[in-house]
Backbone as CSV, one residue per row, in Angstrom:
resi,resn,N_x,N_y,N_z,CA_x,CA_y,CA_z,C_x,C_y,C_z
1,UNK,33.057,-164.999,6.626,33.139,-165.667,5.333,34.185,-164.987,4.447
2,UNK,34.194,-163.632,4.467,35.147,-162.906,3.646,36.576,-163.204,4.079
3,UNK,36.793,-163.283,5.403,38.138,-163.564,5.906,38.592,-164.952,5.506
4,UNK,37.660,-165.934,5.537,37.999,-167.296,5.142,38.407,-167.333,3.676
5,UNK,37.626,-166.666,2.814,37.953,-166.635,1.389,39.270,-165.902,1.155
6,UNK,39.485,-164.806,1.897,40.722,-164.038,1.768,41.916,-164.907,2.132
7,UNK,41.815,-165.645,3.262,42.911,-166.515,3.699,43.105,-167.655,2.701
8,UNK,42.008,-168.241,2.224,42.118,-169.329,1.240,42.781,-168.834,-0.037
9,UNK,42.420,-167.637,-0.463,43.018,-167.057,-1.663,44.504,-166.825,-1.449
10,UNK,44.850,-166.299,-0.293,46.252,-166.025,0.015,47.070,-167.313,0.063
11,UNK,46.547,-168.349,0.725,47.255,-169.632,0.814,47.384,-170.254,-0.565
12,UNK,46.299,-170.238,-1.319,46.326,-170.825,-2.659,47.305,-170.087,-3.560
13,UNK,47.309,-168.770,-3.475,48.234,-167.975,-4.291,49.676,-168.265,-3.918
14,UNK,49.951,-168.352,-2.619,51.305,-168.640,-2.149,51.736,-170.019,-2.615
15,UNK,50.842,-171.005,-2.478,51.146,-172.357,-2.921,51.429,-172.388,-4.419
16,UNK,50.588,-171.725,-5.185,50.763,-171.721,-6.642,52.067,-171.036,-7.035
17,UNK,52.403,-169.939,-6.372,53.664,-169.249,-6.680,54.859,-170.123,-6.321
18,UNK,54.778,-170.841,-5.189,55.856,-171.752,-4.797,55.996,-172.877,-5.814
19,UNK,54.851,-173.437,-6.218,54.884,-174.506,-7.211,55.426,-174.005,-8.545
20,UNK,55.072,-172.765,-8.897,55.563,-172.191,-10.142,57.084,-172.044,-10.100
21,UNK,57.606,-171.592,-8.966,59.059,-171.460,-8.819,59.718,-172.831,-8.902
22,UNK,59.105,-173.823,-8.269,59.644,-175.184,-8.301,59.584,-175.751,-9.721
23,UNK,58.509,-175.438,-10.430,58.337,-175.894,-11.816,59.479,-175.368,-12.685
24,UNK,59.817,-174.091,-12.494,60.893,-173.504,-13.290,62.216,-174.211,-13.023
25,UNK,62.469,-174.562,-11.759,63.713,-175.248,-11.400,63.740,-176.658,-11.965
26,UNK,62.601,-177.350,-11.868,62.586,-178.768,-12.201,62.208,-179.071,-13.640
27,UNK,61.552,-178.144,-14.317,61.121,-178.395,-15.686,59.837,-179.201,-15.776
28,UNK,59.088,-179.363,-14.690,57.844,-180.114,-14.705,56.693,-179.199,-15.106
29,UNK,56.642,-178.836,-16.374,55.635,-177.901,-16.865,54.214,-178.377,-16.665
30,UNK,53.933,-179.647,-16.956,52.572,-180.160,-16.831,52.118,-180.119,-15.378
31,UNK,53.022,-180.445,-14.452,52.691,-180.397,-13.040,52.336,-178.970,-12.640
32,UNK,53.108,-178.015,-13.129,52.839,-176.606,-12.829,51.502,-176.175,-13.372
33,UNK,51.155,-176.638,-14.582,49.859,-176.299,-15.166,48.724,-176.875,-14.324
34,UNK,48.909,-178.097,-13.835,47.887,-178.706,-12.986,47.746,-177.925,-11.679
35,UNK,48.857,-177.462,-11.127,48.813,-176.694,-9.883,48.088,-175.374,-10.095
36,UNK,48.355,-174.725,-11.218,47.684,-173.463,-11.512,46.185,-173.673,-11.670
37,UNK,45.806,-174.755,-12.355,44.382,-175.042,-12.542,43.725,-175.341,-11.203
38,UNK,44.391,-176.099,-10.360,43.840,-176.422,-9.042,43.656,-175.153,-8.206
39,UNK,44.626,-174.268,-8.275,44.531,-173.008,-7.532,43.370,-172.170,-8.060
40,UNK,43.207,-172.123,-9.373,42.101,-171.365,-9.968,40.763,-171.971,-9.563
41,UNK,40.684,-173.307,-9.542,39.443,-173.961,-9.150,39.109,-173.680,-7.689
42,UNK,40.123,-173.614,-6.829,39.900,-173.405,-5.398,39.404,-171.999,-5.099
43,UNK,39.860,-171.010,-5.837,39.474,-169.628,-5.555,38.477,-169.085,-6.561
44,UNK,38.314,-169.741,-7.681,37.419,-169.249,-8.715,38.094,-168.300,-9.685
45,UNK,39.336,-167.952,-9.423,40.063,-167.048,-10.317,41.477,-167.569,-10.529
46,UNK,42.105,-167.226,-11.647,43.482,-167.672,-11.912,44.452,-167.120,-10.861
47,UNK,45.494,-167.878,-10.608,46.451,-167.487,-9.568,47.129,-166.156,-9.865
48,UNK,47.414,-165.862,-11.131,48.075,-164.585,-11.426,47.150,-163.411,-11.109
49,UNK,45.862,-163.562,-11.356,44.898,-162.515,-11.021,44.752,-162.398,-9.502
50,UNK,44.682,-163.530,-8.818,44.589,-163.511,-7.354,45.823,-162.852,-6.749
51,UNK,46.978,-163.169,-7.275,48.223,-162.585,-6.772,48.257,-161.080,-7.004
52,UNK,47.854,-160.659,-8.165,47.802,-159.233,-8.492,46.818,-158.509,-7.565
53,UNK,45.676,-159.132,-7.328,44.688,-158.570,-6.421,45.221,-158.457,-5.000
54,UNK,45.937,-159.486,-4.559,46.514,-159.464,-3.214,47.558,-158.358,-3.079
55,UNK,48.365,-158.174,-4.106,49.365,-157.098,-4.074,48.671,-155.740,-3.969
56,UNK,47.597,-155.580,-4.728,46.862,-154.315,-4.689,46.247,-154.104,-3.312
57,UNK,45.597,-155.137,-2.772,44.997,-155.037,-1.437,46.068,-154.686,-0.409
58,UNK,47.205,-155.350,-0.464,48.299,-155.082,0.481,48.793,-153.646,0.380
59,UNK,48.819,-153.107,-0.825,49.294,-151.729,-1.014,48.346,-150.708,-0.389
60,UNK,47.120,-151.122,-0.127,46.105,-150.206,0.405,45.926,-150.302,1.915
61,UNK,46.713,-151.149,2.575,46.566,-151.314,4.028,46.614,-149.961,4.722
62,UNK,45.681,-149.759,5.634,45.628,-148.507,6.373,44.858,-147.403,5.673
63,UNK,44.272,-147.696,4.514,43.483,-146.686,3.798,42.001,-147.072,3.827
64,UNK,41.156,-146.122,3.510,39.716,-146.387,3.453,39.347,-147.270,2.254
65,UNK,40.225,-147.364,1.291,39.948,-148.074,0.041,40.197,-149.580,0.139
66,UNK,40.901,-150.024,1.166,41.264,-151.439,1.265,40.028,-152.345,1.276
67,UNK,38.943,-151.921,1.923,37.728,-152.730,1.965,37.113,-152.937,0.591
68,UNK,37.149,-151.895,-0.234,36.625,-152.022,-1.601,37.471,-152.999,-2.417
69,UNK,38.782,-152.924,-2.243,39.673,-153.832,-2.979,39.453,-155.276,-2.533
70,UNK,39.300,-155.476,-1.225,39.024,-156.824,-0.715,37.676,-157.323,-1.231
71,UNK,36.689,-156.437,-1.279,35.365,-156.812,-1.796,35.444,-157.237,-3.259
72,UNK,36.218,-156.507,-4.050,36.365,-156.854,-5.466,36.995,-158.232,-5.615
73,UNK,38.057,-158.479,-4.864,38.754,-159.767,-4.957,37.864,-160.908,-4.473
74,UNK,37.163,-160.696,-3.371,36.251,-161.713,-2.845,35.124,-161.991,-3.833
75,UNK,34.550,-160.945,-4.390,33.450,-161.112,-5.347,33.901,-161.897,-6.573
76,UNK,35.121,-161.653,-7.040,35.642,-162.430,-8.169,35.698,-163.915,-7.816
77,UNK,36.174,-164.216,-6.615,36.260,-165.607,-6.172,34.903,-166.263,-6.031
78,UNK,33.888,-165.468,-5.734,32.526,-165.980,-5.578,31.722,-165.911,-6.874
79,UNK,32.368,-165.535,-7.952,31.731,-165.408,-9.263,30.613,-164.365,-9.264
80,UNK,30.800,-163.322,-8.462,29.880,-162.181,-8.440,30.584,-161.052,-9.191
81,UNK,30.693,-161.262,-10.493,31.547,-160.410,-11.308,31.056,-158.967,-11.416
82,UNK,29.748,-158.755,-11.490,29.241,-157.373,-11.545,29.580,-156.629,-10.259
83,UNK,29.456,-157.312,-9.125,29.791,-156.707,-7.834,31.282,-156.349,-7.806
84,UNK,32.113,-157.234,-8.314,33.559,-156.972,-8.349,33.870,-155.738,-9.179
85,UNK,33.274,-155.649,-10.361,33.536,-154.503,-11.240,32.967,-153.223,-10.631
86,UNK,31.834,-153.307,-9.956,31.284,-152.122,-9.293,32.210,-151.637,-8.181
87,UNK,32.818,-152.567,-7.446,33.796,-152.175,-6.415,34.996,-151.492,-7.057
88,UNK,35.450,-152.016,-8.185,36.577,-151.398,-8.890,36.212,-149.997,-9.365
89,UNK,34.958,-149.814,-9.780,34.503,-148.498,-10.227,34.569,-147.490,-9.081
90,UNK,34.197,-147.929,-7.893,34.278,-147.050,-6.726,35.736,-146.704,-6.404
91,UNK,36.622,-147.655,-6.556,38.053,-147.408,-6.300,38.600,-146.387,-7.287
92,UNK,38.070,-146.396,-8.504,38.562,-145.478,-9.544,38.445,-144.017,-9.121
93,UNK,37.555,-143.711,-8.198,37.397,-142.342,-7.731,38.233,-142.012,-6.505
94,UNK,38.971,-142.992,-5.990,39.747,-142.790,-4.760,41.095,-142.128,-5.048
95,UNK,41.612,-141.481,-4.028,42.960,-140.902,-4.148,43.959,-142.022,-3.883
96,UNK,44.769,-142.325,-4.880,45.772,-143.385,-4.776,47.146,-142.804,-5.042
97,UNK,48.154,-143.417,-4.434,49.529,-143.013,-4.723,49.864,-143.506,-6.129
98,UNK,50.928,-143.012,-6.725,51.308,-143.513,-8.052,51.523,-145.037,-8.080
99,UNK,52.128,-145.576,-7.032,52.353,-147.035,-6.991,51.027,-147.783,-6.888
100,UNK,50.125,-147.284,-6.045,48.809,-147.906,-5.912,48.018,-147.789,-7.207
101,UNK,48.133,-146.652,-7.862,47.433,-146.430,-9.123,47.919,-147.404,-10.197
102,UNK,49.219,-147.650,-10.226,49.773,-148.608,-11.193,49.247,-150.016,-10.911
103,UNK,49.246,-150.421,-9.636,48.713,-151.739,-9.277,47.221,-151.826,-9.583
104,UNK,46.498,-150.742,-9.286,45.069,-150.720,-9.575,44.818,-150.891,-11.071
105,UNK,45.581,-150.175,-11.892,45.412,-150.279,-13.338,45.618,-151.703,-13.829
106,UNK,46.659,-152.350,-13.334,46.930,-153.738,-13.737,45.817,-154.674,-13.264
107,UNK,45.401,-154.516,-12.004,44.361,-155.384,-11.447,43.024,-155.148,-12.142
108,UNK,42.668,-153.903,-12.336,41.407,-153.539,-13.005,41.345,-154.151,-14.403
109,UNK,42.414,-154.003,-15.150,42.427,-154.514,-16.529,42.397,-156.043,-16.567
110,UNK,43.165,-156.679,-15.691,43.181,-158.149,-15.650,41.821,-158.688,-15.198
111,UNK,41.233,-158.060,-14.184,39.935,-158.515,-13.681,38.845,-158.317,-14.734
112,UNK,38.862,-157.186,-15.416,37.844,-156.911,-16.440,37.937,-157.902,-17.588
113,UNK,39.139,-158.157,-18.035,39.330,-159.130,-19.117,38.855,-160.508,-18.676
114,UNK,39.208,-160.883,-17.450,38.822,-162.190,-16.924,37.301,-162.340,-16.859
115,UNK,36.601,-161.340,-16.330,35.141,-161.481,-16.189,34.454,-161.516,-17.554
116,UNK,35.012,-160.825,-18.522,34.439,-160.899,-19.875,34.634,-162.301,-20.449
117,UNK,35.807,-162.875,-20.223,36.064,-164.229,-20.717,35.175,-165.253,-20.018
118,UNK,34.963,-165.054,-18.738,34.191,-166.023,-17.952,32.694,-165.954,-18.262
119,UNK,32.192,-164.798,-18.664,30.743,-164.612,-18.762,30.161,-164.565,-20.168
120,UNK,31.015,-164.530,-21.170,30.495,-164.405,-22.535,31.007,-165.516,-23.426
121,UNK,30.185,-165.890,-24.402,30.554,-166.895,-25.394,31.301,-166.190,-26.523
122,UNK,32.604,-166.323,-26.516,33.441,-165.622,-27.487,33.345,-166.233,-28.881
123,UNK,32.679,-167.376,-29.002,32.498,-167.993,-30.317,31.228,-167.492,-30.994
124,UNK,30.377,-166.818,-30.258,29.134,-166.277,-30.785,29.476,-165.133,-31.742
125,UNK,29.095,-165.291,-32.994,29.438,-164.307,-34.034,28.894,-162.916,-33.720
126,UNK,27.730,-162.831,-33.066,27.152,-161.523,-32.745,27.925,-160.802,-31.642
127,UNK,28.656,-161.543,-30.844,29.395,-160.955,-29.732,30.877,-160.784,-30.007
128,UNK,31.400,-161.650,-30.841,32.852,-161.756,-31.037,33.530,-160.426,-31.385
129,UNK,32.989,-159.700,-32.324,33.618,-158.448,-32.758,33.676,-157.413,-31.649
130,UNK,32.543,-157.200,-30.989,32.505,-156.216,-29.908,33.365,-156.646,-28.734
131,UNK,33.287,-157.922,-28.360,34.104,-158.410,-27.251,35.589,-158.285,-27.572
132,UNK,35.954,-158.588,-28.804,37.346,-158.445,-29.225,37.817,-156.999,-29.143
133,UNK,36.947,-156.073,-29.544,37.278,-154.647,-29.481,37.436,-154.201,-28.032
134,UNK,36.562,-154.699,-27.159,36.662,-154.352,-25.736,37.969,-154.886,-25.163
135,UNK,38.268,-156.148,-25.418,39.498,-156.758,-24.893,40.738,-156.052,-25.428
136,UNK,40.738,-155.733,-26.693,41.881,-155.033,-27.293,42.016,-153.632,-26.698
137,UNK,40.878,-152.967,-26.482,40.906,-151.638,-25.868,41.473,-151.667,-24.461
138,UNK,41.112,-152.701,-23.693,41.666,-152.849,-22.347,43.168,-153.083,-22.432
139,UNK,43.563,-153.972,-23.323,44.985,-154.318,-23.468,45.829,-153.109,-23.877
140,UNK,45.310,-152.294,-24.777,46.076,-151.150,-25.296,45.768,-149.849,-24.556
141,UNK,44.912,-149.943,-23.530,44.519,-148.776,-22.728,43.741,-147.744,-23.550
142,UNK,43.051,-148.216,-24.590,42.154,-147.382,-25.384,40.768,-147.462,-24.751
143,UNK,40.616,-146.732,-23.647,39.396,-146.849,-22.874,38.191,-146.228,-23.568
144,UNK,38.406,-145.256,-24.445,37.293,-144.746,-25.257,36.739,-145.866,-26.137
145,UNK,37.628,-146.675,-26.677,37.213,-147.821,-27.484,36.443,-148.851,-26.673
146,UNK,36.853,-149.060,-25.423,36.151,-149.993,-24.530,34.729,-149.504,-24.289
147,UNK,34.596,-148.233,-23.984,33.267,-147.653,-23.711,32.395,-147.710,-24.972
148,UNK,32.970,-147.355,-26.111,32.202,-147.360,-27.366,31.747,-148.777,-27.732
149,UNK,32.640,-149.750,-27.642,32.287,-151.125,-27.994,31.287,-151.705,-26.992
150,UNK,31.433,-151.349,-25.720,30.467,-151.797,-24.706,29.093,-151.213,-24.995
151,UNK,29.063,-149.942,-25.321,27.784,-149.275,-25.646,27.136,-149.911,-26.869
152,UNK,27.957,-150.193,-27.862,27.443,-150.827,-29.085,26.826,-152.188,-28.773
153,UNK,27.536,-152.984,-27.990,27.031,-154.314,-27.658,25.771,-154.214,-26.792
154,UNK,25.744,-153.269,-25.867,24.548,-153.083,-25.045,23.344,-152.660,-25.880
155,UNK,23.580,-151.883,-26.936,22.477,-151.426,-27.788,21.846,-152.575,-28.565
156,UNK,22.589,-153.644,-28.762,22.025,-154.806,-29.456,21.931,-156.020,-28.525
157,UNK,21.728,-155.740,-27.242,21.665,-156.798,-26.231,20.549,-157.797,-26.511
158,UNK,19.405,-157.289,-26.941,18.265,-158.176,-27.174,18.535,-159.126,-28.347
159,UNK,19.015,-158.582,-29.460,19.270,-159.449,-30.617,20.474,-160.363,-30.396
160,UNK,21.407,-159.939,-29.542,22.569,-160.787,-29.220,22.226,-161.802,-28.129
161,UNK,20.999,-161.702,-27.610,20.488,-162.622,-26.589,21.332,-162.603,-25.317
162,UNK,21.694,-161.376,-24.891,22.421,-161.247,-23.634,21.461,-161.475,-22.479
163,UNK,21.947,-162.172,-21.454,21.138,-162.360,-20.256,21.142,-161.058,-19.449
164,UNK,20.266,-160.986,-18.458,20.255,-159.808,-17.582,21.601,-159.672,-16.867
165,UNK,22.173,-160.797,-16.451,23.472,-160.779,-15.783,24.581,-160.272,-16.693
166,UNK,24.565,-160.703,-17.959,25.576,-160.232,-18.914,25.410,-158.747,-19.195
167,UNK,24.155,-158.311,-19.302,23.893,-156.895,-19.538,24.381,-156.062,-18.358
168,UNK,24.099,-156.523,-17.138,24.544,-155.806,-15.940,26.071,-155.758,-15.871
169,UNK,26.715,-156.869,-16.193,28.180,-156.914,-16.158,28.773,-155.976,-17.202
170,UNK,28.254,-156.029,-18.388,28.751,-155.162,-19.457,28.534,-153.682,-19.119
171,UNK,27.411,-153.376,-18.498,27.155,-152.004,-18.053,28.177,-151.594,-16.997
172,UNK,28.492,-152.506,-16.080,29.491,-152.218,-15.040,30.869,-151.984,-15.645
173,UNK,31.250,-152.797,-16.618,32.547,-152.626,-17.292,32.576,-151.277,-18.008
174,UNK,31.496,-150.954,-18.698,31.416,-149.664,-19.400,31.544,-148.505,-18.408
175,UNK,30.834,-148.588,-17.294,30.896,-147.534,-16.275,32.302,-147.392,-15.699
176,UNK,32.961,-148.520,-15.462,34.328,-148.487,-14.932,35.259,-147.749,-15.884
177,UNK,35.264,-148.142,-17.140,36.193,-147.530,-18.094,35.782,-146.116,-18.490
178,UNK,34.515,-145.812,-18.330,34.072,-144.445,-18.591,34.716,-143.468,-17.598
179,UNK,35.031,-143.946,-16.397,35.713,-143.115,-15.394,37.078,-142.644,-15.894
180,UNK,37.669,-143.406,-16.796,39.013,-143.078,-17.291,38.983,-142.311,-18.602
181,UNK,37.778,-142.028,-19.091,37.670,-141.264,-20.329,37.158,-139.857,-20.077
182,UNK,36.689,-139.597,-18.875,36.144,-138.271,-18.546,37.245,-137.223,-18.650
183,UNK,36.872,-136.081,-19.161,37.852,-134.980,-19.288,38.222,-134.481,-17.912
184,UNK,39.497,-134.272,-17.718,40.010,-133.767,-16.443,39.920,-132.237,-16.428
185,UNK,39.626,-131.693,-15.266,39.598,-130.243,-15.079,41.043,-129.748,-15.092
186,UNK,41.358,-128.823,-15.950,42.749,-128.355,-16.114,43.041,-127.074,-15.366
187,UNK,42.167,-126.659,-14.474,42.408,-125.416,-13.717,43.584,-125.539,-12.800
C-alpha cells in the first residue's frame, strides 16, 4: 500500500510540475490551478509539499532515515497528520548532511503549516491568535514561539473545544519544534 501511494504521489507530482511548466509557457493560469487542485486531491496534499517531500526522501536514499521520511509523506497523503509529525520528530534526531538538513527544515516547516491549516478552524476566535503565532513562528524560524504558543493553546484545549485528534496533533507539533529549542552541549 505504501509503495502504491508513493508511486501515485510521484506520478502526480511529476504531472503537476509538467503542467505547471506548460502553464508558464502558455499562460493558462486557470488550467494550471485546476491541475494543482487535482493533484492535491489525488494525494491529499498540495503538489509543492509532495514535491518537497519527494526531494527530501530522495536525498536520504541509502540511509536508515529514508523509511521515516517515506512514512511522514505517506501519512500526510492518508490524512494521518499526527503520525506524519511524529515521524518528522524522529527524523529531527537523525544525523543529516547539511543538504539533507536544509531539505528537512523546508519539508518539516511546510508539512507542519499544512497540517495546522488542514486540522484547525482558523476563523475560530479562540484559536486564531495562537494558531497565527505558531504559523508565524514556523515561518520566521522562531521555534521558541511555536512551542510557547502550542503550549498556551494546549492549556486551554477544553475551553477552545479541541478534539482529541487536534490535541494530539498540536502536542506532536510542539514536540517536533521543541527538538529545535533544546540547548546544545557546547563541549
